[in-house]
Structure formats: structure tokens, C-alpha cells
BAFI-3210 file (N, C-alpha, C; in Angstrom, 3 decimals, decimal comma, padded with zeros to 6 digits):
// residues 133
n [1|2|3|4|5|6|7|8|9|10|11|12|13|14|15|16|17|18|19|20|21|22|23|24|25|26|27|28|29|30|31|32|33|34|35|36|37|38|39|40|41|42|43|44|45|46|47|48|49|50|51|52|53|54|55|56|57|58|59|60|61|62|63|64|65|66|67|68|69|70|71|72|73|74|75|76|77|78|79|80|81|82|83|84|85|86|87|88|89|90|91|92|93|94|95|96|97|98|99|100|101|102|103|104|105|106|107|108|109|110|111|112|113|114|115|116|117|118|119|120|121|122|123|124|125|126|127|128|129|130|131|132|133]
n.u [059,932|059,336|060,870|059,164|057,052|054,121|051,288|048,859|049,130|050,194|052,809|055,375|056,466|059,279|059,684|061,300|061,694|063,293|063,043|060,380|058,110|056,092|053,314|051,285|048,019|046,348|048,337|049,676|047,574|047,519|049,930|049,780|049,461|047,331|043,963|043,130|041,332|038,174|035,658|032,287|029,773|027,263|028,197|029,915|027,947|026,495|028,448|029,216|026,985|026,701|029,155|028,480|026,447|027,908|029,779|028,022|027,213|029,560|031,452|033,287|035,837|037,397|038,382|039,753|040,529|041,650|042,944|044,048|045,765|044,871|042,795|040,117|040,002|038,287|039,051|038,428|038,607|039,211|040,767|042,730|045,587|045,943|045,962|043,522|040,323|038,377|038,415|036,804|036,764|037,182|037,578|038,029|038,954|038,196|035,514|034,264|034,574|034,737|033,477|033,520|033,450|034,353|034,646|037,142|038,661|040,820|042,671|043,062|041,313|038,754|035,532|033,118|032,094|031,087|029,139|027,636|027,538|025,695|024,624|026,997|027,768|026,024|027,180|027,854|025,597|023,755|022,592|019,746|019,594|017,988|017,851|017,869|016,900]
n.v [063,028|061,915|061,638|061,383|062,471|064,492|063,948|065,087|067,689|068,620|067,924|066,508|063,276|061,515|058,810|055,762|054,408|052,427|049,723|048,941|047,866|048,574|046,886|045,893|045,065|043,373|042,002|040,713|038,900|037,295|035,900|034,676|031,536|029,184|028,524|025,548|022,767|021,855|019,830|020,793|021,605|020,312|018,262|016,820|015,903|014,102|012,186|011,252|010,250|007,903|006,712|006,246|004,326|002,194|001,738|000,825|-001,499|-002,968|-002,723|-000,713|000,947|003,144|006,564|009,158|012,579|014,529|017,655|019,018|021,304|020,655|018,775|017,228|014,654|011,921|009,252|005,845|003,127|-000,316|-001,201|000,895|000,821|000,135|000,293|002,600|001,407|002,617|005,681|008,863|011,368|014,845|016,802|019,784|020,625|018,800|019,171|020,294|018,468|015,292|015,154|016,347|014,647|011,459|007,969|005,850|002,623|000,399|-000,433|001,708|001,971|003,656|003,736|004,887|008,016|011,428|014,449|015,292|014,613|012,931|010,929|009,660|008,473|006,476|004,094|002,724|001,621|-001,211|-003,803|-005,719|-009,243|-011,990|-015,063|-018,412|-021,512]
n.w [035,942|032,462|029,243|027,329|024,712|024,974|023,461|023,635|023,980|021,604|021,024|019,127|018,052|017,390|015,086|014,594|011,542|010,474|011,159|010,553|008,159|005,392|004,151|001,498|002,006|000,244|-001,151|001,014|001,870|-000,363|-000,316|002,075|003,863|002,375|003,505|005,095|003,644|004,842|006,531|006,456|008,921|008,327|006,709|008,339|010,150|008,523|007,933|010,531|011,459|009,798|010,733|013,437|013,204|012,030|014,031|016,106|014,895|015,178|013,218|012,705|014,625|015,289|014,400|012,271|011,439|008,882|007,740|005,035|002,675|000,247|000,369|002,588|004,877|006,169|008,062|008,639|011,027|011,796|013,847|015,961|015,340|012,792|009,134|007,553|007,083|005,340|003,534|003,597|001,420|000,690|-001,931|-003,258|-005,665|-007,635|-007,949|-010,078|-012,035|-011,597|-009,142|-005,870|-003,606|-002,316|-001,732|-000,458|-000,489|001,599|-000,047|-001,812|-003,801|-005,457|-004,385|-004,622|-006,171|-006,109|-006,564|-004,510|-000,932|000,454|-001,397|-002,055|000,357|000,551|-000,243|001,878|002,803|003,665|001,653|001,391|001,008|-000,661|000,620|-000,349|000,873]
ca.u [059,263|059,941|061,136|058,236|056,188|052,710|050,657|047,644|049,669|050,640|054,297|055,565|057,406|060,094|059,451|062,352|061,039|064,178|062,673|059,039|057,833|054,667|053,070|050,033|047,130|046,014|049,580|049,851|046,564|047,836|051,096|049,488|049,163|045,971|043,298|042,967|040,087|037,533|034,245|031,274|028,985|026,305|028,882|030,358|026,731|026,209|029,495|029,238|025,851|027,208|030,131|027,848|025,764|028,886|030,344|026,968|027,198|030,803|032,309|034,483|036,180|038,119|038,352|040,653|039,997|042,832|042,653|045,277|045,509|044,127|041,575|039,778|039,930|037,831|039,441|037,795|039,681|038,747|041,598|043,446|046,858|045,963|045,542|042,190|039,354|037,879|038,625|035,835|037,578|036,582|038,655|037,172|039,534|037,554|034,067|033,661|034,812|034,087|032,728|034,380|033,453|034,713|034,971|038,253|038,928|042,093|043,681|043,297|040,317|037,638|034,405|032,019|032,443|030,041|029,070|026,928|028,019|024,722|024,578|028,392|027,813|025,273|027,920|027,893|024,255|023,546|021,376|019,108|019,558|017,041|018,616|017,128|017,387]
ca.v [063,328|061,145|062,461|061,033|063,660|064,629|064,163|065,902|069,191|068,765|067,670|065,480|062,133|060,937|057,347|055,134|053,636|051,554|048,314|048,698|047,707|048,805|045,776|045,925|044,058|042,471|041,098|039,859|037,870|036,391|035,272|033,940|030,105|029,035|027,834|024,048|022,222|021,251|019,422|021,617|020,974|019,308|017,109|015,905|015,233|012,940|011,239|010,763|009,400|006,594|006,275|005,871|003,188|001,262|001,329|000,015|-002,845|-003,586|-002,777|000,394|001,251|004,462|007,388|010,245|013,621|015,262|018,705|019,652|022,394|020,044|017,934|017,019|013,166|011,268|007,881|004,980|002,100|-001,466|-001,000|002,160|000,732|-000,372|001,215|002,844|000,677|003,520|007,102|009,650|012,423|015,909|017,413|020,911|020,868|017,778|019,439|020,571|017,272|013,988|015,433|016,696|013,657|010,036|006,871|005,145|001,628|000,337|-000,635|002,864|001,950|004,534|002,896|005,798|009,376|012,198|015,929|015,467|013,751|011,947|009,752|008,933|007,688|005,136|002,953|002,069|001,055|-002,621|-004,213|-007,032|-010,244|-013,060|-016,234|-019,604|-022,757]
ca.w [034,687|031,505|028,137|026,204|024,315|025,288|022,182|023,715|023,919|020,264|020,850|017,986|018,502|016,227|015,005|013,859|010,512|009,851|011,350|010,146|006,698|004,972|003,336|001,046|002,535|-000,813|-001,493|002,066|001,870|-001,455|000,062|003,215|003,534|002,130|004,524|004,739|003,340|006,045|006,418|007,143|010,018|007,818|006,095|009,515|010,698|007,775|008,141|011,954|011,541|009,270|011,600|014,622|012,883|011,892|015,408|016,687|014,247|015,524|012,005|012,887|016,046|015,513|013,163|012,236|010,487|008,462|007,010|004,276|001,703|-000,966|000,655|003,894|004,869|007,392|007,880|009,630|011,302|012,523|015,098|015,778|014,935|011,380|008,066|007,484|006,214|004,403|003,708|002,947|001,034|000,075|-002,727|-004,020|-007,158|-008,418|-007,863|-011,412|-012,905|-011,101|-007,848|-004,745|-002,590|-002,743|-000,535|-000,946|000,373|002,124|-001,362|-002,621|-004,992|-005,268|-004,401|-005,172|-006,277|-006,562|-006,305|-003,169|-000,029|000,817|-002,289|-002,006|001,618|000,416|-000,513|003,192|003,130|003,521|000,795|001,829|000,055|-000,363|000,798|-000,476|001,740]
c.u [060,052|060,173|060,213|057,254|054,764|051,957|049,451|048,032|050,199|052,045|054,326|056,566|058,045|059,910|060,771|061,703|062,159|063,850|061,270|059,022|056,414|054,362|051,517|049,247|046,779|047,106|049,765|048,852|046,926|048,972|050,843|049,165|047,710|045,162|043,006|041,559|039,428|036,132|033,419|030,360|028,032|027,019|029,373|029,092|026,427|027,280|029,414|028,011|026,079|028,085|029,508|027,076|026,764|029,592|029,328|026,937|028,525|031,752|033,467|034,498|036,797|038,051|039,396|040,306|041,422|042,379|043,860|044,934|044,751|042,807|041,348|039,499|039,339|038,060|038,787|038,524|038,806|039,504|042,486|044,778|047,017|045,825|043,964|041,492|038,869|038,304|037,556|036,668|036,762|037,639|038,013|037,665|038,816|036,057|033,418|033,727|034,126|033,239|033,769|034,483|033,762|034,893|036,039|038,558|040,440|043,138|043,808|042,242|039,200|036,366|033,125|032,541|031,324|030,112|028,340|027,435|027,079|024,755|025,877|028,411|026,876|025,900|028,082|026,560|024,182|022,378|020,998|019,233|018,741|017,884|017,585|017,729|017,486]
c.v [062,388|062,127|062,004|062,303|063,516|064,912|065,020|067,367|069,431|068,648|066,504|064,442|061,754|059,416|056,890|054,170|052,530|049,973|047,991|048,645|047,984|047,669|046,017|044,858|042,976|041,481|040,265|038,739|036,749|035,447|034,399|032,508|029,892|028,113|026,426|023,772|021,512|020,633|020,396|020,892|019,923|018,101|016,190|015,245|013,931|011,798|010,587|009,940|008,013|005,916|005,543|004,488|001,992|000,683|000,452|-001,335|-003,716|-003,581|-001,857|000,585|002,570|005,332|008,510|011,252|014,366|016,386|019,275|020,826|021,887|019,441|017,694|015,372|012,732|009,828|007,078|003,641|000,905|-001,516|000,102|001,997|000,183|000,711|001,451|001,862|001,449|004,985|007,889|010,954|013,533|016,749|018,499|021,021|019,918|018,061|019,644|019,324|016,002|014,067|015,472|015,543|012,208|009,187|006,102|003,939|001,468|000,083|000,509|003,019|002,822|003,769|003,564|007,252|010,259|013,790|016,264|014,389|012,637|010,756|008,951|007,955|006,484|003,997|002,049|001,326|-000,411|-003,027|-005,604|-008,024|-011,373|-014,295|-017,549|-020,719|-023,928]
c.w [033,605|030,249|026,990|025,937|024,679|024,020|022,303|023,611|022,542|020,017|019,852|018,640|017,235|016,300|014,165|012,797|010,000|010,100|010,988|008,532|006,421|003,942|002,832|001,413|001,460|-001,102|-000,230|002,098|000,756|-001,003|001,316|002,935|003,418|003,262|004,152|004,346|004,494|005,652|007,098|008,179|009,517|007,262|007,195|010,151|009,901|007,952|009,463|012,155|010,964|010,211|012,901|014,467|012,713|013,187|016,094|016,199|014,510|014,211|012,099|014,387|016,291|014,310|013,396|011,186|010,168|007,517|006,240|003,390|000,503|-000,687|002,272|003,910|006,249|007,227|008,981|009,795|012,018|013,917|014,841|015,208|013,435|010,307|008,089|006,645|005,047|004,601|002,936|002,750|000,406|-000,625|-003,787|-005,415|-007,977|-008,505|-009,108|-012,333|-012,365|-009,805|-006,754|-003,727|-003,161|-001,498|-001,228|000,005|000,802|001,039|-002,174|-003,810|-004,565|-005,491|-004,941|-005,160|-006,777|-006,157|-005,009|-002,207|000,374|-000,092|-002,318|-000,798|001,570|000,118|000,815|003,631|002,767|002,678|001,454|000,802|000,365|-000,420|000,497|000,289|000,841]
res [m|t|d|t|p|d|l|r|r|g|e|s|r|s|v|d|n|s|s|s|t|v|v|d|l|k|e|y|k|q|n|k|d|p|v|p|v|t|f|h|r|r|e|l|d|q|i|l|w|i|y|g|r|m|v|g|e|g|e|w|k|d|y|a|i|d|h|t|k|e|k|a|v|f|s|v|f|k|r|s|g|e|m|p|l|f|r|i|e|k|n|p|k|l|a|a|k|q|g|a|y|s|v|v|n|v|n|g|m|i|l|k|r|g|h|e|l|g|p|v|l|k|v|f|d|k|t|l|k|l|v|d|k]
***
């Protein structure tokens, strides 16, 4: 037989509280690391549709997705060992100002920025040009 109390019979058990700490749940959630910014499913669908089209045209070869506390970044590459040709960024802190979405080129220049992803991705649409002979 063991020395553990039987709680069904009303026996009490002594608990050593020296190693346990009571933490307020609200305080714990505030001190917890913030959740990283991510692309939602519909955003990824739009981005991957453009990516697939550009891969089919031979323009892009590889991509990477980064999620940080401040922003989410979808980077596209011509070759995997190089700097990204373009970065599609989502920065919620800029949503009320210039817009959360932007497309940045290899030199760091913002090509297009906006509040909705669809119009921002139109920067990758090719425009037809009339060529005179």
C-alpha cells in the first residue's frame, strides 16, 4: 500500500506551493510573444496565381515566405541563390496610412502600395504595346 491519500474518502493531501506561481491570465497573454503577421488563404491564392503565371513565362524560378512580428513577406527569385527580384509585403501597421500591401523591387524601391492586395499585384500585369514597323 502507498502513502498517497485517497481523495474519494475525504482524505486531504498537502501540496508544496513553494515551486508554483499563480499568474493572471490577462497579464500572461499581454507578455506572451505576439503572433507573427501572416498571409491569409485568399491572399496566398492571389499571390500564388501570379507566381504560377510568371513561372510559366520563365520569369521566376523560386520563392520564399517569411512571417515576422511586423510583416509578412513573399519573395520571388530568378535563381534561388540570388537576391529576390520582388518582395510582396503585408505590413498591418501601415493599413490606415498608405496601405498594408506593397511590392518592392530588388533595389528596395516600392513599385506599388495599396489597401487591397489585388490592385497592388496588378503591377505584374503586362501591358500590350503597339509596335510600328
